[in-house]
N, C-alpha and C positions, 0 to 999 in steps of 0.2 A: 298379530304376532310380532314380538320384539326380539331381536338378536343382538348379542353383545360380543365384541371381540377385543380382548385385551392385548396389549403389546408394551414393550419397553423394559421388561425385566432383564436381569442379568447378574453378573458378578461385579461387586464394587468393594473397595476397601473401606474400612471404618472411617467415618468422617466424610465420606463421599456422598454424591447425590445421584438420584435416578428420577426420571419422570415416566410414570405409567400412563398409558392412554387406554380409553375404552370407547370404541366406535360403536354407535348405536344405529341399527337399522330397524325399520318398521314404522308404525304410525301411532298417533294418539298417546305419546308418552310425555307430553309437555307438563302434565300435572303430577308426574311421578317424582320420587326421590331416588337419586343415584347414591349408592353406598359402596364403600370398599370394605371388604373383610379380608382377613388373612388367617392362614392356618400353618403353624409350624409343626415339624415332625413330633408326634407323640403328644401334641397339645390340641385343645379344643379350638374350633374356629372362633375368632374374636372380631368384634367391630373395630374399624379403624377411623372412618370418616364418612360423612354424608353431606349431600347438597340437594336442596330443593331445586329441581330443574328449572322451574319457571321463576321463582322468587330469588334464587341464588343464596338463600340463607344456609349456613353451614354448621356442622357439629363435629367434634373430634373426641377420640378417646384420650384420656389423660396421658397415656404413654407416648403419644405422638404430637400432642399439642405444642405449638411453637417450632416444630421441626417439619411437619407435613402440611401441605396446602392442597385442598380439593377445589377444583374449578370445573367449568364447562364452557364449551364454545357452541352456542346455539346454531350458528351458521354451518358448522362442521358436524353437528350432531355427535360430538365427542366430549367425553369427560376425561379429566386428568387428575392424577395424584402426584404432586411434586414432593419428593422425599429428600430432605437435606439432613446433614449431620447423622448419617445412618450409623446404626450400631449393630453388632453381631446379633443381638436379640431381635432385630427387625427381620432376620432371615425367615422366610415363609413363602408359601404360595399365596399370591394376592388375587382376589376375585372382585370384579365389579358386579353390582346388582342394580336392577331397575325394577321396582315393584317385586313381582315374583320371579323375574327372569334373572338368570345368572350367566356370566361368562365362563370360559373354560379354565381360566386362571393363568397366571404368569409367575414364574419362579424369580424370587429376589434372594440373592445370597450376599451377605456382608461378611467378608473375611479378608484377612491379610495373607 
């Protein structure tokens, strides 16, 4: 069983930065892919970024490429999503996933 706990969301002004964390507990997840998804009010959930936990290879949605960076710290069993140059349209609940497991989500609001 794998459990995911996100943190780091909040309110930030346009152009600002936030770093989301996703703490992983459990075992045998080294071969999984960690992904971040987001869902804005009234919109469908969309893919944001992914990282292969073991290899470290990454993939990004076009809408965040060049602004967001996904990473992981094997020693801390934690994944991160560094979000820079935030825009109001980045406002959403952000979820981390690892294989079929999902976290509870963390709210990110970009507003002046």
